[in-house]
NUNU-791954 format. One line per 3 residues: their letters; for each residue x, z, y of N, C-alpha, C, O. Coordinates in Angstrom, 3 decimals. Atoms other than C-alpha are relative to their C-alpha. Example, Ala and Ser with C-alpha at 12.3 -4.5 7.8 and 13.67 -1.06 7.14 Angstrom:
as = 0.890/0.000/-1.190/12.300/7.800/-4.500/0.900/0.000/1.200/1.936/0.665/1.181  -0.820/-0.060/-1.190/13.670/7.140/-1.060/-0.770/0.730/1.090/-0.261/0.899/2.198
***
This chain:
mkn = 0.080/0.295/-1.679/189.211/266.905/-4.580/-0.751/-1.656/0.554/-1.569/-1.951/1.425  0.539/1.221/-0.430/188.834/263.101/-4.790/-1.349/-0.189/-0.050/-1.910/-0.678/0.931  1.489/0.143/0.034/185.387/263.068/-5.835/-0.568/0.534/1.051/-1.172/-0.281/1.748
lsi = 0.308/-0.967/-1.135/184.490/266.059/-3.161/-0.039/-1.100/1.223/-1.072/-1.150/1.892  -0.369/0.631/-0.955/186.036/263.343/-0.632/-0.956/-1.078/0.091/-1.196/-1.701/1.125  0.681/1.541/0.248/183.991/260.576/-1.647/-1.680/0.155/0.393/-2.446/-0.509/1.092
ifv = 1.386/-0.153/-0.556/180.762/262.334/-1.676/-0.234/0.641/1.388/-1.336/0.517/1.921  -0.251/0.018/-1.651/182.039/263.817/2.125/-0.666/-0.969/0.722/-1.596/-0.778/1.506  -0.027/1.347/-1.183/182.172/259.941/3.587/-1.398/-0.361/-0.038/-2.138/-0.498/0.935
ivf = 2.044/0.116/0.284/178.286/259.247/1.373/-0.760/0.908/0.953/-1.431/0.608/1.940  0.632/-0.873/-1.348/177.178/262.270/3.112/-0.266/-0.370/1.839/-1.202/-0.462/2.632  -0.353/0.065/-1.457/178.629/261.727/6.389/-0.488/-1.296/0.488/-0.912/-1.270/1.643
vss = 0.432/1.420/-0.037/177.670/257.888/6.307/-1.329/0.087/0.159/-1.912/-0.408/1.124  1.835/-0.363/0.163/174.087/258.803/5.617/-0.825/0.565/0.956/-1.994/0.386/1.299  0.403/-0.893/-0.905/174.079/261.247/7.945/-0.077/-0.970/1.445/-1.160/-0.940/2.031
vrf = 0.038/0.489/-0.643/174.917/259.047/10.549/-0.825/-1.464/0.219/-1.018/-1.912/1.349  1.527/0.736/-0.078/172.151/256.233/9.747/-0.952/0.476/0.293/-1.830/0.051/1.044  1.203/-0.801/-0.349/170.068/258.525/9.780/-0.227/0.209/1.788/-1.011/-0.260/2.613
isa = 0.277/-0.295/-1.729/170.686/259.971/13.337/0.070/-1.452/0.857/-0.408/-1.650/1.974  0.478/1.924/-1.107/170.981/255.679/14.489/-1.336/0.071/-0.199/-2.016/0.366/0.785  1.415/-0.176/-0.349/167.568/255.684/13.380/-0.651/0.349/0.451/-1.508/-0.408/0.906
qtn = 0.876/-0.986/-0.629/165.960/258.298/14.657/0.507/-0.183/1.559/-0.329/0.127/2.407  0.024/0.279/-1.336/167.978/257.271/18.114/-0.459/-1.020/0.465/-0.808/-0.789/1.623  0.034/2.035/-0.013/167.332/253.391/18.364/-1.306/-0.137/-0.696/-1.182/-1.040/-1.523
tam = 1.455/0.101/0.571/163.232/253.714/17.069/-0.172/-1.355/0.654/0.066/-1.480/1.855  0.463/0.988/-0.377/162.193/250.353/17.362/-1.410/-0.121/0.222/-2.153/0.247/-0.688  1.304/0.518/0.428/158.964/249.236/18.267/-0.751/-1.322/0.059/-0.774/-1.993/1.091
yis = 0.693/1.629/-0.045/156.869/245.897/17.182/-0.754/0.049/0.395/-1.618/0.882/0.119  1.152/0.500/-0.504/154.862/244.458/19.068/-0.688/-1.350/-0.524/0.245/-2.100/-0.236  0.227/0.958/0.642/153.105/241.410/17.409/-1.487/-0.581/0.685/-2.318/0.313/0.847
isp = 0.835/0.878/-0.585/150.464/238.928/18.989/-0.741/-1.137/-0.788/-0.189/-2.214/-1.012  0.509/1.291/0.528/147.973/236.782/17.274/-1.064/-0.373/0.592/-2.079/0.321/0.662  0.907/0.334/-0.547/146.155/234.761/18.972/-1.343/-1.029/-1.532/-1.058/-1.625/-2.571
tyg = 1.327/0.600/1.524/142.440/233.361/16.447/-0.687/-0.478/0.821/-0.282/-0.440/1.983  1.234/0.562/0.215/139.218/231.692/16.749/-0.977/1.128/-0.890/-1.097/1.071/-2.113  0.847/-0.771/1.010/136.838/234.449/15.581/1.234/0.471/-0.471/2.245/0.532/0.228
anv = -0.162/-0.298/0.972/138.134/235.684/12.498/1.364/-0.720/-0.495/2.203/-0.128/-1.174  -0.796/0.683/0.445/140.435/232.762/12.031/1.251/-0.138/0.712/1.027/-0.603/1.830  -1.747/0.200/-0.393/144.393/232.596/12.977/0.096/-1.363/0.697/-0.225/-2.426/0.164
vdl = 0.252/1.510/-0.678/144.707/229.861/15.587/1.338/-0.619/-0.415/2.314/0.074/-0.131  -1.167/0.750/0.472/147.465/227.286/14.063/-0.286/-1.366/0.661/-1.127/-2.226/0.399  -0.224/0.917/-1.024/148.554/225.092/16.869/1.097/-1.459/-0.498/1.394/-2.537/0.018
ads = -1.690/0.468/0.184/151.678/223.887/14.913/-1.282/-1.361/-1.133/-0.818/-2.433/-1.522  0.889/0.891/0.565/148.350/221.951/12.982/-1.112/-0.727/0.740/-2.273/-0.415/1.006  1.173/0.514/-1.303/147.045/219.292/15.344/-1.391/-0.322/-0.394/-2.363/-0.602/0.308
sfl = 1.982/0.223/0.346/143.782/218.837/13.493/-0.302/1.052/-0.085/-1.006/1.202/-1.084  0.409/-1.208/0.506/143.303/222.439/13.715/-1.580/-0.186/1.028/-1.668/-0.817/2.081  1.281/0.345/-0.824/139.511/222.547/14.972/-1.175/1.207/-0.599/-1.211/1.522/-1.788
tnd = 0.468/-1.406/0.103/137.064/225.673/15.181/-1.560/-0.236/-0.791/-2.590/0.421/-0.935  1.307/0.489/1.237/134.692/223.653/12.767/-1.178/0.573/0.643/-2.048/0.892/-0.167  1.487/0.148/-0.806/131.680/224.355/15.754/-0.424/-1.334/-0.055/0.201/-2.372/-0.274
snn = 1.086/2.000/-0.378/128.892/221.261/16.339/0.908/-0.579/0.933/0.969/-1.769/1.245  -0.970/0.944/-1.420/131.476/220.686/19.114/1.140/-0.184/-0.440/1.948/-0.087/0.484  -1.305/0.250/0.080/134.312/220.072/17.804/1.237/0.187/0.425/2.101/-0.636/0.724
lqi = -0.558/-0.367/-1.483/136.120/222.043/19.712/1.546/0.570/-0.793/1.733/1.387/-1.695  -1.269/-0.147/0.510/139.891/221.896/19.232/0.771/0.604/1.292/0.361/0.507/2.449  -0.399/-0.920/-0.388/142.494/224.189/20.416/1.296/-0.802/0.267/1.892/-1.067/-0.777
dvl = -1.517/0.811/-0.106/145.929/222.097/21.976/0.855/0.844/0.582/1.995/0.589/0.192  -0.640/-0.528/-0.640/147.382/224.701/24.245/-0.195/1.631/0.349/-0.975/1.998/1.228  0.406/-1.157/-0.614/147.517/228.344/24.477/1.601/0.777/0.166/2.391/1.181/-0.687
kfy = -0.993/-1.130/-0.620/150.151/230.242/26.577/-0.519/1.021/1.288/-1.402/0.909/2.138  0.382/-1.917/-1.220/149.947/233.898/28.870/1.095/0.295/0.004/1.849/-0.104/-0.883  -0.599/-0.858/-0.275/152.079/235.888/30.212/-0.762/1.548/-0.257/-1.972/1.763/-0.197
ish = -0.091/-1.330/0.396/152.481/239.749/29.262/1.084/0.429/0.404/2.204/0.003/0.121  -1.299/-0.674/-0.779/154.431/242.164/31.477/-0.232/1.094/0.499/-1.378/1.482/0.725  0.130/-1.544/-0.592/155.047/245.429/32.802/-0.294/1.211/-1.199/-0.714/2.290/-0.780
fqf = 0.312/-0.803/0.936/154.646/247.289/29.257/0.215/1.797/0.316/1.226/2.496/0.254  -0.294/-1.542/-0.017/154.289/250.828/29.804/-0.891/1.150/-0.639/-2.108/1.327/-0.694  0.438/-0.912/1.482/153.973/253.542/27.260/-0.574/1.414/0.967/0.163/1.957/1.791
lka = 0.485/-1.686/-0.325/151.831/256.991/28.344/-0.424/0.841/-1.275/-0.680/0.422/-2.404  0.082/-1.060/0.642/151.320/260.270/26.938/-1.168/0.667/0.829/-0.770/0.973/1.953  0.798/-0.789/-0.547/148.373/261.959/28.147/-0.018/-0.298/1.369/0.002/0.563/2.247
gin = 0.317/0.280/-1.313/147.994/260.001/31.049/0.852/-0.216/0.556/0.765/-0.995/1.505  -1.460/-0.405/-0.806/151.532/260.794/32.063/0.854/-1.561/-0.717/0.762/-1.849/-1.911  -0.425/0.857/0.431/153.603/257.535/31.935/1.648/0.234/-0.627/2.485/0.277/0.275
vle = -0.718/-0.490/0.829/156.442/258.390/29.271/1.581/-1.149/-0.592/2.635/-1.086/-1.226  -0.859/1.417/0.565/158.237/255.122/28.694/-0.320/-1.250/0.938/-1.416/-1.535/1.419  -0.030/1.757/-0.596/158.865/251.597/30.342/0.614/-0.861/-0.132/1.812/-0.788/0.141
eqn = -1.563/0.917/0.130/160.424/248.532/29.561/0.257/-0.387/0.848/-0.586/-0.861/1.609  -0.292/0.958/-1.130/162.639/247.214/31.888/-0.047/-1.489/-0.141/-0.004/-1.974/-1.271  -0.095/1.398/-0.623/162.601/243.555/33.440/-1.435/-0.564/-1.221/-1.111/-1.115/-2.273
sfh = 0.903/-0.063/1.483/159.063/243.243/31.006/-0.358/-1.127/0.551/-1.013/-1.247/1.586  1.186/2.015/-0.252/157.974/239.188/31.078/0.151/-0.593/-0.948/1.163/-1.191/-1.316  -0.065/0.333/1.533/157.215/238.361/28.105/-1.254/-1.720/0.293/-2.374/-1.648/0.797
lvd = 0.923/0.953/0.502/155.636/234.517/27.458/-0.361/-0.068/-1.019/0.527/0.064/-1.862  0.358/-0.169/1.173/153.468/234.382/24.724/-0.768/-1.811/-0.433/-1.839/-2.216/0.019  0.602/1.365/0.182/152.858/230.557/23.322/-0.391/-0.222/-1.509/0.451/-0.372/-2.395
asd = -0.050/0.257/0.953/151.013/230.070/20.634/0.166/-1.101/-1.341/-0.417/-1.154/-2.424  -0.557/1.051/0.816/152.735/227.139/19.053/1.158/0.292/0.107/1.857/-0.705/-0.070  -1.548/-0.364/0.301/156.171/228.940/19.125/0.232/1.998/-0.500/0.496/2.981/0.192
pkt = 0.470/-1.044/0.919/155.699/231.829/16.390/1.348/1.142/0.696/1.307/2.367/0.809  -1.307/-1.016/-0.719/159.240/233.219/18.102/-0.680/1.097/1.094/-0.593/2.322/1.179  1.176/-1.078/-1.144/156.787/234.549/21.001/-1.008/0.884/-0.574/-1.711/1.515/0.215
lqi = 1.058/-0.184/0.142/154.522/235.778/18.876/0.368/1.517/-0.298/-0.590/2.244/-0.562  -0.384/-0.826/-0.090/156.698/238.761/18.678/1.199/0.538/0.663/2.227/0.000/1.074  -0.760/-0.747/-1.677/158.186/241.396/21.004/0.096/1.840/-0.525/-0.703/2.727/-0.823
iil = -0.587/-1.611/0.484/160.463/244.674/20.131/0.666/-0.259/0.948/1.261/-1.175/1.517  -0.537/-0.603/-1.187/161.237/246.884/22.348/0.412/1.223/-0.785/-0.141/1.646/-1.801  -0.763/-1.657/0.257/163.432/250.255/21.904/-0.509/1.435/0.581/-0.934/1.849/1.660
nkq = 0.664/-1.645/-0.661/162.473/253.759/22.127/0.750/0.755/-0.873/0.554/1.333/-1.942  -0.858/-0.657/0.537/165.523/254.901/21.915/-0.053/2.006/-0.080/0.571/2.547/-0.993  0.259/-1.247/0.146/164.623/258.811/22.458/-1.107/0.508/-0.480/-1.691/1.501/-0.046
niv = 1.480/-0.195/0.666/161.581/258.520/19.973/-0.797/0.414/0.295/-1.471/1.034/-0.527  0.954/-0.198/-1.281/159.410/259.038/22.939/-1.385/-0.445/-0.466/-1.705/-1.627/-0.586  0.777/0.465/0.467/156.029/259.724/21.619/-1.464/-0.605/0.922/-1.321/-0.495/2.139
fdq = 0.843/0.432/-1.133/152.862/258.299/23.383/-1.343/-0.663/-0.994/-1.488/-1.278/-2.051  1.558/0.615/0.581/149.168/257.572/22.867/-1.279/-1.218/0.831/-2.451/-1.504/0.589  0.575/1.281/-0.495/148.416/254.595/25.323/1.455/-0.812/0.293/2.648/-0.521/0.385
ldf = -1.200/0.845/-0.373/150.031/251.476/26.094/-0.757/-1.058/1.330/-1.608/-1.861/0.948  0.334/0.840/-0.760/149.166/249.607/29.172/1.015/-1.067/0.501/2.128/-0.675/0.852  -0.934/0.755/-0.987/150.771/246.304/30.722/-0.885/-1.160/0.733/-2.096/-0.940/0.772
ylg = 1.007/1.364/-0.972/149.245/242.845/32.878/0.183/-0.848/-1.215/0.945/-1.075/-2.154  0.426/1.553/0.362/147.735/240.065/31.918/0.766/-1.150/1.240/0.066/-1.707/2.084  -0.266/0.947/-0.884/149.953/237.804/33.974/1.475/0.460/0.530/2.126/1.233/-0.173
ids = -0.816/-0.250/-1.174/152.797/238.016/36.975/-0.441/0.904/1.058/-1.613/0.761/1.409  0.251/-1.088/-0.885/152.781/240.889/39.486/0.422/-0.513/1.607/1.646/-0.441/1.722  -0.246/0.468/-1.190/152.980/239.557/43.184/1.223/0.464/0.407/1.799/-0.519/0.873
itt = -0.967/-0.565/0.141/155.968/241.663/43.540/1.249/-1.237/0.014/1.948/-1.713/0.909  -1.150/1.476/0.839/158.230/238.682/41.054/-0.848/-1.097/0.496/-0.163/-2.115/0.393  -0.070/1.486/-0.098/156.490/235.856/42.054/0.039/-0.027/1.636/0.212/-1.223/1.868
vsg = -0.413/0.167/-1.017/156.891/236.161/45.633/2.164/0.100/-0.041/2.935/-0.308/0.829  -1.507/0.013/-0.094/160.874/236.873/44.460/0.473/-1.309/-0.353/1.647/-1.625/-0.161  -0.501/1.447/-0.432/160.912/233.254/43.981/0.223/-0.341/-1.620/0.813/0.586/-2.175
amg = -0.488/0.226/0.959/161.309/231.636/40.555/1.215/0.034/-0.726/2.292/-0.470/-0.406  -1.470/-0.701/0.616/163.621/233.208/37.908/0.420/-0.459/-1.214/-0.009/-1.563/-1.550  -0.440/0.741/1.211/165.510/232.821/34.449/-0.690/0.374/-0.936/-1.775/0.919/-0.732
gdl = 1.026/-0.672/1.793/164.208/233.684/30.670/-1.297/-0.615/0.179/-1.399/-1.804/0.483  1.280/0.324/0.555/160.654/233.492/30.122/-0.842/-0.178/1.399/-2.073/-0.195/1.393  0.669/-0.050/-0.806/159.971/233.225/33.607/0.689/-1.207/0.511/0.197/-1.405/1.621
dpt = -0.337/1.258/0.096/161.999/229.739/33.744/-1.103/-0.873/0.631/-2.084/-0.834/-0.111  0.632/0.966/-0.521/160.017/227.038/36.102/-0.060/-1.194/-1.730/-1.102/-1.723/-2.117  0.036/0.535/0.715/160.994/225.195/33.091/-0.846/-0.166/-1.836/-0.901/-0.891/-2.829
kgm = 0.529/-0.359/1.069/158.983/227.007/30.937/-1.852/-1.003/-0.039/-2.783/-1.088/-0.839  1.476/0.535/-0.641/155.894/225.065/32.538/-1.271/1.102/0.352/-2.479/0.949/0.173  1.330/-0.749/-0.132/153.999/228.023/33.560/0.680/0.844/1.852/0.823/2.019/2.187
yws = -0.306/-0.562/-1.182/155.253/227.970/37.420/-0.590/-1.517/0.561/-0.268/-2.621/0.121  0.045/0.947/-0.543/153.206/225.946/40.148/1.373/-0.224/1.131/2.033/0.602/1.762  -1.694/0.080/-0.988/156.331/224.419/42.202/-0.890/-0.155/1.656/-0.108/-0.434/2.565
wqs = 0.308/0.067/-1.483/153.672/224.346/45.770/-0.555/1.516/0.014/-1.714/1.817/0.299  -0.357/-1.249/-0.726/154.236/227.783/46.246/-1.299/0.984/-0.493/-1.502/2.008/0.159  0.968/-0.939/0.397/151.214/229.430/44.356/-0.008/0.521/-1.006/-1.042/1.024/-1.448
gyi = -0.968/-0.996/0.475/153.650/230.981/42.043/-0.670/-0.308/-1.675/-1.255/-1.358/-1.941  -0.280/0.343/1.364/153.456/231.342/38.088/-1.624/-0.056/0.003/-2.413/0.433/0.812  1.197/0.288/0.792/150.407/230.254/36.146/-0.361/0.981/-1.263/-0.006/0.562/-2.365
nck = 0.280/-1.416/0.758/149.285/233.557/34.162/-0.849/-0.668/-1.447/-0.638/0.023/-2.443  0.685/0.392/0.847/147.053/231.560/31.679/0.160/-1.216/-0.122/0.116/-1.752/0.985  0.194/1.060/0.233/147.263/228.244/30.124/-1.111/-0.037/-0.650/-1.239/1.151/-0.947
leg = 0.755/0.085/1.099/144.031/227.303/27.720/-0.327/-1.722/0.276/-0.842/-2.180/1.296  0.456/1.713/-0.210/143.680/223.126/27.062/-0.192/-0.180/-1.569/0.505/0.108/-2.542  -0.008/0.936/1.273/142.067/221.322/24.416/-1.235/-1.040/0.410/-1.387/-1.706/1.434
ksk = 1.349/1.274/0.013/138.647/219.129/23.595/-1.092/0.261/-0.875/-0.858/0.532/-2.053  0.924/-0.409/0.440/135.400/219.746/22.739/-0.946/-1.440/0.524/-0.644/-2.053/1.547  0.856/1.608/-0.376/132.813/216.432/23.043/-1.459/0.763/0.944/-2.529/0.224/1.226
lcs = 0.464/-0.373/-0.792/131.381/219.018/25.101/-0.234/-0.561/1.715/-1.163/-0.636/2.519  -0.658/0.057/-1.282/133.348/218.067/28.045/-0.167/-1.677/0.087/0.329/-2.369/-0.802  -0.100/1.206/-0.244/132.603/214.618/29.422/1.343/-0.824/1.235/1.218/-1.647/2.142
trn = -0.465/0.327/-0.649/135.731/214.282/30.676/1.173/-1.001/-0.720/0.990/-0.994/-1.937  -0.459/1.018/0.565/138.505/211.412/29.778/0.608/1.038/-1.324/1.086/2.152/-1.108  -0.357/-0.325/1.671/139.377/212.331/25.789/-1.220/1.426/-0.278/-1.414/2.229/-1.191
nef = 1.304/-1.692/0.097/136.544/215.312/26.096/1.694/1.198/0.279/2.177/2.081/-0.430  -1.521/-1.245/-0.512/139.990/217.440/27.622/-0.849/0.859/0.456/-1.890/0.528/1.024  0.046/-0.969/-1.165/139.518/220.664/29.003/1.096/0.734/0.427/1.706/1.194/-0.539
qfh = -1.295/-0.846/-0.467/142.453/222.567/31.094/-0.651/1.285/0.707/-1.761/1.059/1.188  -0.189/-1.158/-0.359/142.388/226.080/32.285/1.241/0.125/0.512/1.914/0.038/-0.515  -0.903/-0.875/-0.171/145.359/227.237/33.932/-0.757/1.172/1.269/-1.562/0.634/2.029
lgg = 0.011/-0.992/-0.438/144.759/230.393/35.773/1.158/0.972/0.529/1.890/1.522/-0.293  -1.065/0.137/-0.654/147.114/231.399/38.062/-0.621/0.889/1.719/-1.759/1.147/2.113  0.198/-0.651/-1.379/147.510/233.149/41.715/-0.247/1.284/0.390/-1.189/1.848/-0.167
yqs = -0.432/-1.459/-0.476/148.403/236.572/43.521/-0.393/0.328/1.333/-0.356/1.515/1.657  0.180/-0.550/-1.173/147.415/236.487/46.950/-1.692/0.344/-0.053/-2.557/-0.220/-0.723  1.442/-0.629/-0.785/144.176/238.376/48.457/-1.149/-1.198/0.037/-0.245/-2.024/-0.090
pfn = 1.079/-0.876/0.855/141.178/237.519/47.678/0.209/-0.721/-2.068/-0.152/-0.154/-3.099  -0.299/0.255/1.358/142.177/235.582/44.372/1.336/0.401/-0.917/2.151/-0.381/-1.406  -1.377/-0.842/1.183/144.873/237.950/42.206/-0.574/-0.037/-0.872/-1.511/0.705/-1.166
tlq = 0.798/0.421/2.029/144.029/236.444/38.580/0.846/1.245/-0.683/0.669/1.707/-1.810  -0.598/-1.135/1.623/146.471/239.252/37.293/-0.805/1.072/-0.190/-1.441/1.674/0.675  1.029/-0.930/0.696/144.693/241.511/35.034/0.450/1.593/-0.709/0.461/1.647/-1.939
ale = -0.418/-0.751/0.434/145.864/244.911/34.553/-0.921/0.483/-1.313/-2.134/0.273/-1.275  0.442/-0.303/1.201/145.111/246.354/30.865/0.679/1.477/-0.425/1.820/1.852/-0.156  0.332/-1.763/0.729/144.705/250.122/29.171/-0.041/-0.158/-1.679/-0.668/-1.203/-1.852
fpi = 0.505/-0.051/1.343/144.382/250.342/25.358/0.968/1.670/-0.291/1.957/2.216/0.199  -0.522/-1.291/0.395/144.729/253.641/23.448/0.760/-0.155/-1.521/0.315/-0.781/-2.483  -0.669/0.360/1.575/147.409/253.870/20.424/-0.170/0.931/-1.141/-0.487/2.116/-1.048
snt = 0.300/-0.935/1.019/147.144/255.181/17.350/1.766/-0.546/-0.725/2.652/0.301/-0.844  -0.932/0.280/0.899/150.014/253.257/15.428/1.505/0.005/1.339/1.394/-0.546/2.434  -0.802/-0.138/-1.648/153.111/253.859/18.128/1.499/-1.027/-1.246/2.402/-1.350/-0.474
ehi = -0.799/0.596/0.858/155.630/251.940/15.098/-0.057/-1.467/0.333/0.904/-2.205/0.553  0.455/1.442/0.454/153.713/248.698/14.980/-1.346/-0.304/0.799/-2.236/0.392/0.309  0.594/0.024/-0.828/151.285/247.573/17.677/-0.799/-1.655/0.121/-0.384/-2.632/0.746
hit = 0.484/1.386/0.126/148.970/244.636/16.987/-1.140/-0.081/0.834/-2.222/0.505/0.878  0.954/0.611/-0.840/147.711/242.589/19.641/-0.924/-0.900/0.055/-0.530/-1.612/0.979  0.979/1.127/0.347/144.892/240.146/18.992/-0.677/-1.041/1.476/-1.543/-0.474/2.142
fdi = 0.864/0.967/-0.798/143.637/237.138/21.570/-0.890/-0.733/-0.286/-0.483/-1.892/-0.207  0.552/0.546/0.470/140.862/235.927/20.428/-0.855/-1.181/1.028/-1.382/-0.671/2.018  -0.129/0.733/-0.807/139.997/232.800/22.135/-1.494/-0.328/0.221/-1.983/-0.577/1.323
kki = 1.457/-0.009/0.143/136.270/232.513/20.854/-0.833/0.300/1.112/-1.758/-0.342/1.611  0.955/-0.574/-0.972/135.351/235.276/23.444/0.160/-0.724/1.328/-0.503/-0.270/2.261  -0.217/0.644/-1.226/136.538/232.809/26.239/-0.997/-0.907/-0.192/-1.985/-0.691/0.510
ien = 0.382/1.185/0.462/135.088/229.696/24.807/-1.517/0.362/0.190/-2.245/-0.327/0.904  0.982/0.145/0.126/132.046/231.274/24.051/-0.746/0.301/1.542/-1.953/0.088/1.647  0.146/-0.696/-1.437/131.830/232.703/28.038/-0.236/-1.194/1.061/-0.602/-0.846/2.184
inl = -0.185/0.787/-0.776/132.004/228.972/29.553/-0.924/-1.213/-0.734/-0.951/-1.614/-1.898  0.700/1.295/0.551/129.762/226.130/29.274/0.723/-1.425/0.742/0.591/-2.046/1.797  -1.032/1.360/-0.111/132.401/223.250/28.810/-0.390/-1.038/0.725/0.467/-1.666/1.347
atl = 0.737/1.142/-0.373/129.872/220.676/29.973/-0.355/-0.152/1.256/-0.691/-1.171/1.860  -0.074/0.246/-1.748/129.743/221.949/33.507/1.215/0.513/0.255/1.501/0.018/1.345  -0.884/0.192/-0.415/133.130/223.266/33.692/1.417/0.046/-1.130/1.675/0.693/-2.144
nhv = -1.265/0.156/1.152/136.393/222.292/32.065/1.384/-0.367/0.550/2.375/-0.903/0.052  -1.230/0.543/-1.026/138.681/221.912/34.962/0.588/1.207/1.195/0.095/1.099/2.317  -0.603/-0.789/-0.662/140.646/224.755/36.651/1.320/0.027/0.186/2.001/0.292/-0.805
msp = -1.280/0.342/0.050/143.776/224.237/37.785/0.592/0.267/1.306/1.557/-0.399/1.682  -0.803/-0.306/-1.347/144.640/225.781/41.195/-1.323/2.224/-0.026/-2.247/2.695/-0.689  0.604/-1.325/-0.202/143.619/229.782/42.567/-1.004/-0.259/0.738/-1.061/-0.880/1.799
nnv = 1.129/-0.163/-1.174/140.363/230.398/43.619/-1.566/1.029/-0.596/-1.416/1.689/-1.624  0.730/-0.869/0.892/137.139/232.321/42.613/-0.272/-0.267/-1.185/-0.176/0.665/-1.984  0.072/0.318/1.720/136.477/230.729/39.328/0.789/0.175/-0.710/0.450/0.489/-1.850
alq = -1.053/-0.279/0.592/139.949/231.051/38.395/0.030/1.685/-0.188/0.338/2.278/-1.221  0.019/-1.774/0.133/139.591/235.057/39.242/-0.888/0.121/-0.986/-0.282/0.525/-1.978  0.800/-0.691/0.794/136.272/235.657/37.141/0.475/-0.867/-1.263/-0.111/-0.277/-2.170
lsk = -0.299/0.066/0.768/137.861/233.521/34.420/1.319/0.758/-0.771/1.440/0.797/-1.995  -0.905/-1.287/0.160/140.894/236.063/34.303/-0.426/1.091/-0.709/0.077/1.719/-1.641  0.650/-1.250/0.619/138.530/238.541/33.750/-0.707/0.117/-1.292/-0.854/1.087/-2.036
tvs = 0.285/0.525/1.452/137.049/236.643/30.904/1.169/0.440/-1.148/1.257/1.288/-2.036  -1.348/-0.439/1.037/140.455/236.380/29.300/0.451/1.145/-0.256/0.880/1.342/-1.393  -0.545/-0.762/0.534/141.481/239.411/29.543/-0.995/1.175/-0.920/-0.607/2.271/-1.322
kai = 1.001/-0.873/1.085/138.183/240.884/27.368/0.461/-0.636/-1.579/0.159/-0.229/-2.700  -0.170/0.672/1.695/139.661/238.421/24.521/1.070/0.690/-0.426/1.364/0.557/-1.614  -1.183/-0.849/0.716/142.743/240.850/24.229/-0.413/1.186/-0.395/-1.033/1.935/0.360
sik = 0.258/-1.591/0.836/142.382/243.935/21.730/1.423/0.312/-0.626/2.488/-0.255/-0.868  -1.234/-0.310/1.006/144.208/246.243/19.935/-0.325/1.095/-0.941/-0.695/2.258/-0.780  0.590/-1.052/1.230/143.555/247.636/16.706/1.075/0.631/-0.549/0.915/1.444/-1.460
***
């Protein structure tokens, strides 16, 4: 009887663990900042793209928000308080875990590049939306959706620096970008942010400084959205 009791306990515990695993399914979203085929390592201050222009990336920060999971075009799961600040210099921000407690099946992921207008006009908040993160304009223009900074000998600026701070939530310069991707692997979603796709569409000799909402920021935000992919 003692052996039977032990077997019963083992089976019961295993069953509980199995049920728990099935009802607390986690989806893992990883973000990889790259320059073409090369992973960007901002921890290495000497990181260069090794191109003829000695391009160096110093800062890459951006918001992704409002995660929605769809099946056949219908929203079946939505992350609550969905605001994530991705910082290429901080590995902890490159991993996002979202619980799918009911193990809901989906085939599409939608999210924003940036922070929506409703959140913006609600005022600066805490967590990843805290102004101390350096992604909020204090002069009432709201959140900076994306920061890209670095150096290139093409720039005639001081220290050959370029700075792109892209934001703005009011028409006609609402820079928020809505993205959608088909999903095949629902347990691990890998987002790639390819800086090369941005740089190769900018003439750094003539455009190297954007720091406020305007048409240039709007067009650059569209370019940045095309640098994001899921494979």
